[in-house]
C-alpha positions in Angstrom: 0.1 0.0 0.0 1.3 3.4 -0.8 1.3 6.2 1.7 -1.7 8.5 1.3 0.4 11.3 2.7 3.1 12.6 0.7 5.8 12.3 3.4 9.5 12.3 2.8 10.8 9.9 5.4 14.5 10.6 4.5 15.1 6.8 4.6 14.0 4.5 1.9 14.2 1.4 4.1 11.9 2.8 6.7 9.4 4.0 4.0 9.4 0.6 2.5 8.9 -1.1 5.8 6.0 1.2 6.8 4.3 0.7 3.3 4.4 -3.0 3.8 3.1 -2.9 7.3 0.2 -0.6 6.1 -0.8 -3.1 3.5 -1.0 -5.6 6.3 -3.0 -3.3 8.5 -5.3 -2.5 5.7 -6.2 -6.1 5.3 -6.5 -6.6 9.0 -8.9 -3.7 9.2 -11.3 -5.2 6.6 -10.9 -8.6 8.4 -11.8 -7.0 11.7 -15.1 -5.3 10.5 -16.4 -8.5 8.9 -19.6 -9.7 10.5 -22.0 -12.6 10.0 -24.7 -9.8 9.2 -23.8 -8.4 5.7 -25.4 -5.2 6.3 -23.4 -4.3 9.4 -20.2 -5.2 7.4 -21.4 -3.1 4.5 -22.1 -0.2 6.6 -19.0 -0.2 8.4 -17.1 -0.8 5.1 -18.6 2.3 3.8 -16.4 4.7 5.5 -13.4 2.4 6.0 -13.1 1.8 2.3 -13.4 5.5 1.6 -9.7 5.6 2.7 -8.6 8.5 4.8 -5.0 9.2 5.7 -4.4 6.3 8.1 -2.5 8.9 10.1 -3.0 7.0 13.4 -1.8 3.6 12.3 1.1 5.3 10.6 2.2 6.8 13.9 1.8 3.5 15.7 4.3 2.0 13.1 6.6 4.8 13.2 6.7 4.5 17.1 7.1 0.8 16.8 10.2 1.2 14.7 11.8 2.9 17.7 12.0 -0.6 19.1 11.1 -4.0 17.8 8.4 -3.2 15.1 8.0 -7.0 14.3 6.2 -7.6 17.7 3.0 -9.3 16.9 0.9 -6.7 18.9 1.8 -3.7 16.7 -0.6 -4.6 13.8 -3.7 -5.2 16.0 -2.9 -2.0 17.9 -2.8 0.0 14.6 -6.0 -1.4 13.6 -7.6 -0.6 17.0 -6.7 3.1 16.8 -8.0 3.4 13.1 -11.2 1.6 13.9 -11.7 3.8 17.0 -11.2 6.9 14.8 -13.6 5.7 12.2 -16.2 5.0 14.8 -16.0 8.6 16.2 -16.4 9.7 12.7 -19.9 8.0 12.3 -20.9 9.7 15.4 -19.5 13.1 14.4 -21.3 13.1 11.2 -24.6 12.6 13.0 -23.9 15.5 15.2 -22.7 17.8 12.6 -25.4 16.6 10.0 -22.7 16.3 7.6 -23.5 15.3 4.0 -20.0 14.3 3.0 -17.1 12.2 4.5 -13.9 11.3 2.7 -15.3 12.4 -0.6 -18.4 10.3 -0.5 -22.0 10.4 1.0 -21.8 10.1 4.8 -23.5 7.2 6.4 -26.1 9.4 8.1 -27.1 10.9 4.8 -27.3 7.5 3.1 -28.9 5.4 5.9 -30.1 7.8 8.5 -28.9 8.8 12.0 -29.9 5.6 13.7 -27.7 3.4 11.3 -24.8 5.7 11.4 -24.9 5.7 15.3 -25.2 1.9 15.6 -22.4 1.4 12.9 -20.0 3.5 15.2 -21.1 1.4 18.1 -20.4 -1.7 16.0 -16.9 -0.6 15.4 -16.4 0.1 19.0 -17.5 -3.3 19.7 -14.9 -4.7 17.2 -12.3 -2.6 19.0 -13.0 -4.1 22.3 -12.7 -7.6 20.8 -9.1 -6.7 19.6 -8.2 -5.0 22.8 -9.0 -8.2 24.8 -6.1 -10.1 23.1 -3.6 -7.3 23.9 -4.1 -7.5 27.7 -5.2 -5.5 30.5 -2.8 -2.6 30.3 -4.0 -1.9 26.6 -7.6 -2.0 27.8 -6.8 0.5 30.6 -5.1 2.8 28.3 -7.9 2.6 25.7 -10.6 3.1 28.3 -8.9 6.3 29.4 -8.7 7.3 25.8 -12.4 6.5 25.4 -13.1 8.8 28.3 -11.2 11.7 26.8 -12.9 11.4 23.5 -16.3 11.6 25.1 -15.4 14.4 27.6 -14.0 16.4 24.5 -17.3 15.9 22.8 -19.4 16.9 25.8 -17.2 19.9 26.6 -17.4 21.1 22.9 -21.2 20.7 23.0 -21.6 22.5 26.3 -19.1 25.3 25.4 -16.6 27.1 27.8 -17.4 27.5 31.4 -18.3 30.9 32.8 -15.1 33.1 32.7 -13.0 30.6 30.7 -11.3 31.9 27.6 -13.1 30.3 24.6 -9.7 29.9 22.8 -8.2 27.8 25.8 -11.4 25.9 26.0 -11.2 25.0 22.3 -7.7 24.0 22.5 -8.5 21.6 25.6 -11.4 20.1 23.4 -9.0 19.4 20.7 -6.5 17.7 23.0 -9.2 15.5 24.2 -11.0 14.8 20.9 -7.9 14.4 18.7 -4.7 14.6 20.6 -5.8 11.7 23.1 -6.1 9.1 20.3 -3.1 10.1 18.4 -1.1 9.9 21.7 -2.5 6.4 22.3 -1.5 5.6 18.8 2.3 6.2 19.4 2.0 4.9 23.0 0.9 1.6 21.7 3.6 1.4 19.0 6.3 2.2 21.6 5.0 0.1 24.3 4.4 -3.0 22.3 7.8 -2.8 20.6 9.6 -2.7 23.8 10.8 0.8 24.2 12.0 2.3 27.3 9.4 4.1 29.7 11.1 7.4 28.8 10.7 7.0 25.1 7.2 5.7 25.5 6.2 8.9 27.5 8.1 11.1 25.0 6.3 9.6 22.1 2.9 9.9 23.9 3.5 13.5 24.5 4.6 14.1 21.0 1.3 12.5 19.9 -0.8 14.7 22.1 0.9 17.8 20.7 1.1 16.8 17.0 -2.6 15.7 17.4 -3.6 19.3 18.5 -1.6 20.8 15.7 -3.1 18.3 13.2 -6.7 19.2 14.2 -6.0 23.0 14.1 -4.5 22.6 10.6 -7.5 20.3 9.6 -9.9 23.1 10.6 -7.8 25.5 8.4 -8.1 23.1 5.5 -11.9 23.2 5.9 -11.7 26.8 5.4 -9.3 27.1 2.7 -9.7 24.2 0.4 -12.5 22.9 -1.6 -14.3 19.5 -1.4 -12.2 18.1 -4.2 -9.1 18.6 -2.4 -10.2 17.8 1.2 -13.0 15.2 0.7 -15.1 17.3 3.1 -17.8 19.7 2.6 -16.0 23.4 3.1 -17.7 25.5 5.5 -19.4 22.7 7.5 -18.5 24.4 10.9 -19.9 27.7 9.6 -23.1 26.0 8.6 -23.5 24.5 12.0 -22.2 27.4 14.1 -19.2 25.3 15.4 -16.4 27.5 16.5 -12.8 27.0 15.1 -9.6 28.7 16.3 -9.9 31.3 13.6 -13.4 32.3 14.2 -12.7 32.3 18.0 -9.7 34.6 17.6 -11.9 37.0 15.6 -14.5 37.0 18.2 -11.8 37.6 21.0 -9.9 40.4 19.2 -12.8 41.9 17.0 -12.7 45.4 15.5 -15.5 47.4 14.1 -14.6 46.2 10.7 -15.5 42.7 11.8 -19.1 43.5 12.8 -20.9 42.0 9.9 -18.7 38.9 9.9 -19.3 38.5 13.7 -23.0 38.7 13.2 -22.8 35.9 10.6 -20.6 33.8 13.0 -23.0 34.1 15.9 -25.0 31.1 14.9 -25.5 28.4 12.2 -25.6 29.7 8.7 -28.3 28.2 6.4 -28.0 30.3 3.3 -25.3 28.9 1.0 -24.6 32.6 -0.5 -23.8 33.7 3.1 -21.8 30.8 3.7 -19.6 31.5 0.7 -19.3 35.1 1.7 -18.1 34.2 5.3 -15.7 31.7 3.8 -14.3 34.4 1.5 -14.0 36.9 4.5 -12.3 34.2 6.7 -9.8 33.3 4.0 -8.7 36.9 3.9 -8.7 37.7 7.5 -5.5 38.5 9.5 -6.5 36.0 12.2 -6.3 33.1 9.7 -2.5 33.6 9.8 -2.5 33.8 13.6 -4.3 30.5 13.6 -1.7 29.1 11.3 0.9 30.3 13.8 -0.7 28.7 16.8 -0.8 25.5 14.9 2.9 25.8 14.1 3.5 26.4 17.8 2.0 23.1 18.8 3.9 21.4 16.1 7.2 22.9 17.2 6.3 21.8 20.9 5.7 18.3 19.4 9.1 18.4 17.8 10.7 19.5 21.2 9.2 16.5 23.0 11.3 14.0 20.9 14.5 14.8 22.9 14.7 11.2 24.5 14.6 9.5 21.1 17.9 8.6 19.8 18.9 10.2 16.5 18.1 8.1 13.4 15.3 7.6 10.7 12.4 7.3 13.2 13.2 10.7 14.9 13.9 12.3 11.5 10.6 11.1 10.2 8.6 12.3 13.2 10.5 15.6 12.9 9.5 15.9 9.2 5.9 15.2 10.2 5.8 18.2 12.3 6.2 20.4 9.2 3.9 18.3 7.1 1.0 18.6 9.5 0.9 22.4 9.4 1.9 22.9 5.8 -0.6 20.4 4.1 -3.5 21.7 2.1 -5.7 18.7 2.1 
């Protein structure tokens, strides 16, 4: 399987090993979602087969190459983090009422909210079966990750508490909703490949920070690219009135010139003409560059956490990933 992200690992042997392992993981993902009930398999496969970057399995593999990447637990661990991610997307699309996911009709648009929710639950059940084979420590780690995923969604839904900076609240939500699972992806790879506790914690910290940077950049992609590039419906957050870092920065540091934009951002936007106008305004707003810089700061902090890793191809690849995450356009 070729990498879906155009990463330059700087080491051809590492790249070849990663691509070979990703192919094995891809087969294992499809085997894991198989069910005696054809419709359940079909509904789960709808999103899984749509592709995606396989970012989390990639990070599990990179972390595993800091130790013994041939350990048998690495592949099922990578499958676990990807299926967990896929399950959350089914649920997210219901909450966002998103019509498009990974360039195709979302499950909720195709079959309705009930099927989409139950398909996400089905994937969580498959994850639990795989976790049981990896032992109690993996189960404990994933249970904590599940908790953070849920708390992140709850906090996003409720909004910031009285007196809390909405920007700080937003970053905390991203750390829980995105950073936690990416951190676990690297933790599993390092843990199961036999890395030292110091390296395991360094890679888990890297994962949390690069996860926040990744999601901040992902929100920027939603504003600046079209659906053909990103596989998503541009302006989905605007339509649903969901805040992103750019809009929160505008609201926090608003000037009189932003009054019309702030009025449009006060709630969901249903008119497509208005969505287009808001997108155009945001794409040219000074706070878009500020949001990019904050994403870069998180990426730089991820890079700084790699100190305990020995120099070599794995560290180089993770270092290069810090640049890719914030510079990508899709």
